[in-house]
C-alpha positions in Angstrom: 25.3 -17.6 -28.6 23.8 -14.3 -27.3 20.2 -14.5 -26.3 18.2 -11.4 -25.3 15.2 -11.4 -23.1 13.1 -9.7 -25.8 13.7 -8.6 -29.4 11.1 -6.2 -31.0 12.9 -6.0 -34.3 11.2 -9.0 -36.0 7.9 -7.9 -34.7 8.3 -4.4 -36.2 9.5 -6.0 -39.5 6.5 -8.3 -39.7 4.0 -5.4 -39.3 5.9 -2.6 -41.0 3.4 -1.9 -43.8 0.5 -1.5 -41.3 2.2 0.8 -38.8 3.7 2.9 -41.6 0.2 3.4 -43.1 -1.2 4.4 -39.7 1.6 6.8 -39.1 1.2 8.4 -42.6 -2.5 8.8 -41.9 -1.7 10.4 -38.5 0.7 12.9 -40.0 -1.7 13.7 -42.8 -4.5 14.5 -40.2 -2.1 16.2 -37.7 -4.4 15.2 -34.8 -2.0 14.0 -32.1 -4.2 13.7 -28.9 -7.2 11.5 -28.6 -7.7 11.3 -32.4 -8.8 8.7 -34.8 -5.9 6.2 -34.2 -6.7 5.9 -30.5 -10.5 5.7 -31.3 -9.9 3.0 -33.9 -7.6 1.0 -31.6 -10.1 1.2 -28.7 -12.8 -0.4 -31.0 -10.4 -3.0 -32.3 -9.0 -3.9 -28.9 -12.5 -4.3 -27.4 -13.6 -6.5 -30.2 -10.5 -8.7 -30.2 -10.6 -9.3 -26.4 -14.4 -9.7 -26.2 -15.2 -6.6 -24.1 -17.8 -4.0 -24.9 -15.6 -1.0 -24.3 -11.9 -0.1 -24.2 -10.5 3.2 -23.0 -6.8 4.0 -23.9 -4.7 5.6 -21.1 -1.1 6.6 -20.6 0.2 3.4 -18.9 -0.7 0.2 -17.1 -0.2 1.9 -13.8 -2.7 4.6 -14.8 -5.1 2.0 -16.0 -5.2 0.4 -12.5 -5.5 3.8 -10.8 -8.3 5.0 -13.1 -10.1 1.6 -12.7 -10.2 2.1 -9.0 -11.4 5.7 -9.4 -14.0 4.6 -11.9 -15.6 2.2 -9.5 -15.9 4.9 -6.9 -12.9 4.3 -4.6 -10.8 7.3 -5.6 -9.6 9.3 -2.6 -11.5 7.2 -0.1 -8.6 5.6 1.7 -10.3 2.2 1.0 -8.5 -1.0 1.7 -7.6 -2.9 -1.5 -6.1 -6.4 -1.4 -3.0 -6.8 -3.6 -0.8 -9.9 -3.9 2.6 -9.6 -2.2 4.2 -10.9 -5.3 3.6 -8.6 -8.3 5.1 -5.5 -9.8 5.3 -2.6 -7.4 3.3 -0.5 -9.9 0.2 -2.5 -9.0 0.3 -1.2 -5.4 1.6 2.2 -6.4 -1.5 2.6 -8.5 -3.6 1.8 -5.4 -1.8 4.6 -3.5 -2.2 7.0 -6.5 -5.9 6.4 -6.4 -6.1 7.5 -2.8 -6.6 4.0 -1.5 -4.6 1.7 0.9 -3.0 -1.6 -0.2 -3.4 -4.6 2.1 -1.1 -7.4 1.0 -1.8 -11.1 0.9 0.3 -14.2 0.1 0.2 -16.2 -3.1 -0.3 -19.9 -3.8 2.9 -22.0 -3.9 2.4 -23.5 -7.3 1.3 -20.7 -9.7 2.3 -17.7 -7.5 -1.2 -16.2 -7.9 -3.5 -14.6 -5.3 -5.5 -17.6 -4.2 -8.2 -16.9 -1.6 -7.8 -13.4 -0.2 -9.1 -12.8 3.3 -11.9 -10.4 2.6 -13.3 -8.7 5.6 -15.7 -5.8 6.3 -12.9 -3.3 5.8 -12.1 -4.6 2.3 -13.5 -2.5 -0.5 -11.8 -4.2 -3.5 -9.4 -6.8 -4.6 -6.8 -6.6 -7.4 -6.4 -10.1 -9.0 -3.1 -10.1 -10.9 -2.9 -12.3 -13.9 0.8 -12.9 -13.3 3.2 -14.2 -15.9 0.2 -14.5 -18.4 -1.8 -16.9 -16.2 -5.6 -16.4 -15.6 -6.1 -15.6 -11.9 -9.5 -16.3 -10.3 -11.5 -13.2 -10.0 -13.3 -13.1 -6.6 -17.1 -12.9 -6.6 -19.0 -10.7 -4.2 -16.2 -8.1 -3.8 -15.5 -5.3 -6.3 -12.3 -5.7 -8.2 -10.0 -4.1 -10.8 -8.1 -6.9 -12.6 -4.4 -6.4 -13.3 -4.1 -7.9 -16.8 -0.8 -6.1 -17.6 0.9 -9.5 -18.3 -2.2 -11.2 -19.8 -3.0 -9.9 -23.2 -5.2 -12.4 -24.9 -6.2 -14.4 -21.8 -9.9 -15.0 -21.8 -11.1 -12.8 -18.9 -14.5 -11.7 -17.6 -15.0 -7.9 -18.1 -17.8 -7.6 -15.6 -15.1 -5.8 -13.5 -12.5 -3.5 -15.2 -9.4 -5.0 -16.5 -6.2 -2.9 -16.7 -3.6 -3.5 -19.4 -0.1 -2.2 -20.0 1.5 -1.9 -23.5 5.1 -1.5 -22.2 7.5 -2.7 -24.9 8.1 -6.1 -23.3 4.4 -7.1 -23.1 2.7 -9.6 -25.3 1.0 -6.7 -27.0 3.6 -3.9 -26.9 4.0 -0.4 -28.0 7.2 1.5 -28.3 6.9 3.4 -25.1 4.4 3.7 -22.3 0.7 3.0 -22.9 -2.3 1.3 -21.3 -6.0 0.6 -21.5 -8.9 -0.4 -19.4 -11.5 -2.8 -20.7 -15.0 -3.1 -19.3 -18.5 -4.3 -20.2 -20.0 -1.3 -18.3 -21.0 1.7 -20.4 -21.1 3.8 -17.2 -17.6 2.8 -16.2 -16.3 3.5 -19.7 -17.8 7.0 -19.6 -16.3 7.6 -16.2 -12.9 6.4 -17.4 -13.0 8.8 -20.4 -13.8 11.7 -18.1 -11.1 10.7 -15.6 -8.2 10.3 -18.1 -8.7 13.7 -19.6 -8.7 16.1 -16.6 -12.5 15.6 -16.0 -13.3 17.4 -19.3 -15.8 16.6 -22.1 -14.4 18.1 -25.2 -13.9 21.5 -23.6 -11.8 23.3 -20.9 -14.0 22.6 -17.9 -13.0 20.1 -15.3 -16.1 18.5 -13.9 -14.4 16.1 -11.5 -11.0 15.8 -9.9 -9.1 13.8 -12.5 -5.7 13.2 -14.1 -4.0 13.6 -17.4 -3.3 10.1 -18.8 -4.2 9.6 -22.5 -2.9 6.9 -24.8 -0.6 8.5 -27.4 -1.8 8.6 -31.0 1.6 7.4 -32.3 1.6 4.4 -29.9 -1.9 3.6 -31.2 -0.5 3.4 -34.7 1.9 0.6 -33.6 -0.7 -1.1 -31.4 -3.2 -1.3 -34.3 -0.5 -2.9 -36.4 0.5 -5.4 -33.7 -3.0 -6.4 -32.5 -3.9 -8.7 -35.5 -0.7 -10.6 -34.8 -1.3 -11.1 -31.1 -3.0 -14.5 -31.3 -0.2 -15.9 -33.4 2.5 -14.3 -31.2 0.8 -15.8 -28.1 0.7 -19.2 -29.8 4.4 -19.0 -30.5 5.1 -18.1 -26.9 3.1 -21.2 -25.7 5.0 -23.4 -28.2 8.4 -22.1 -27.0 7.4 -22.5 -23.4 6.5 -26.1 -24.2 10.0 -26.6 -25.6 11.5 -25.1 -22.4 9.3 -27.6 -20.4 10.7 -30.5 -22.4 14.3 -29.3 -22.3 14.3 -28.6 -18.6 12.4 -31.7 -17.5 14.1 -33.2 -14.5 16.8 -30.6 -14.5 18.3 -30.4 -11.0 19.2 -26.8 -11.2 15.7 -25.3 -11.8 12.0 -26.0 -11.3 9.6 -24.2 -13.8 6.8 -22.4 -12.2 3.5 -24.2 -12.9 1.2 -22.6 -15.5 -2.6 -22.5 -15.5 -4.6 -23.6 -18.5 -5.1 -20.6 -20.8 -1.8 -18.9 -20.0 -0.4 -16.7 -22.8 3.1 -17.2 -21.4 4.1 -13.6 -21.0 7.2 -14.9 -19.1 8.8 -18.3 -18.7 9.8 -18.4 -15.0 11.8 -21.0 -13.2 12.8 -21.3 -9.6 16.3 -22.0 -8.3 17.7 -22.2 -4.8 20.9 -20.7 -6.2 19.2 -18.2 -8.4 21.7 -15.4 -8.3 24.7 -17.7 -9.1 22.7 -19.2 -11.9 21.9 -15.8 -13.3 25.6 -14.9 -13.2 26.5 -18.2 -15.0 24.0 -17.4 -17.8 25.2 -13.8 -18.1 28.7 -15.0 -18.7 27.3 -17.1 -21.7 25.6 -14.0 -23.1 22.1 -15.1 -22.0 19.9 -12.4 -20.6 17.5 -13.1 -17.7 15.1 -11.1 -15.5 13.7 -11.3 -12.0 10.0 -10.8 -11.6 10.2 -9.9 -8.8 13.2 -9.7 -6.4 11.4 -8.2 -3.3 7.8 -8.8 -2.1 5.8 -5.7 -1.9 5.3 -5.7 1.9 9.1 -5.5 2.3 9.6 -2.6 -0.1 10.3 0.8 1.5 7.5 2.5 -0.5 4.9 0.4 1.4 6.3 0.4 4.9 3.2 2.2 6.1 1.0 -0.6 4.9 1.8 -2.8 8.0 3.7 -5.7 6.5 6.8 -7.3 8.0 9.3 -10.0 7.2 7.7 -13.5 7.6 4.1 -12.3 7.0 3.9 -13.9 3.6 6.4 -16.7 3.4 5.4 -18.1 0.0 5.9 -14.8 -1.7 9.1 -14.1 0.2 10.6 -17.5 -0.7 9.6 -17.1 -4.4 11.3 -13.7 -4.6 14.5 -15.4 -3.6 14.2 -18.1 -6.3 12.4 -16.9 -9.4 14.2 -16.3 -12.6 12.7 -15.3 -16.0 14.3 -16.8 -19.1 14.3 -15.3 -22.6 11.0 -15.6 -24.4 9.5 -13.7 -27.3 7.5 -14.7 -30.4 10.3 -14.8 -32.9 12.8 -16.5 -30.6 14.6 -19.2 -32.6 14.0 -22.8 -31.2 17.8 -23.2 -31.2 18.0 -20.3 -28.7 15.6 -22.2 -26.3 17.9 -25.2 -26.6 21.0 -23.0 -25.9 19.5 -21.6 -22.8 18.4 -25.0 -21.5 21.9 -26.5 -22.3 23.6 -23.6 -20.4 21.3 -24.2 -17.4 22.0 -27.9 -17.4 25.7 -27.1 -17.4 25.4 -25.1 -14.2 27.1 -26.7 -11.2 
């Protein structure tokens, strides 16, 4: 039985009337940049997630970058703490904002940033809600939260939260897309300025800014998908529970612990023979992923940030062991059983 990591086709089929209607309206109006579809999605997203404002941008990476710029850190060279285990795009966004990442280790159970060592040089922290789990947001230090894997998690919006709508996310679009959610009217205004070249409905750049706007066509799909998100997340949680049962006491793997409130963006296990297990599953037609294979402090892109092998042993060990199993809302229960059976047959 072939099992993909993600399948968007049933999601598209379940929402087809809505996205077709939105696309028809878009082509009727012929307003393709920052038009009514993005405006409507921003309102709907903020209401659904419990924030006062949502600002659509071009990607999750841009959302983090613009969040840092919006809180006044753009171009300052400020030190920003980032977990050593996350997507490289989290730290690349820090660099793009003109800041400097400082990496820290994660906790051994949930693989989340636990208690970052804030000092007088630290200007901000980026808590990453990894794998769909809520990460504790530090108090007393400015932050931009990376919620790119945590659509639907109950989060505080007193600090900006960056989201990605990459096609594999809990709330996906059919390309790149992102948003920043906040309860601050001032930060929302700043974000709208920064995403559109520093302009305000004219051709005058008032501040140094970038061009990163959520596409109207992607907003058509996102508006159709958003009402389904709660149900899709519930399906993910249910399927993750089936994995838990099927893999209980399995000697080949150990599932990564999940915090209460997780929306199960990924189902991640750990294996001391991860690469051989992945090859074994691939031969059976089962797709897997690795999130992530190299800790950030050991990536060439961040060699100037001062990290070296051995600095963050928890993250380094996790990167040698983690394996993401197939998980998506319309995944058949028999596919979960198939994946688990194939893991149990690994020797």
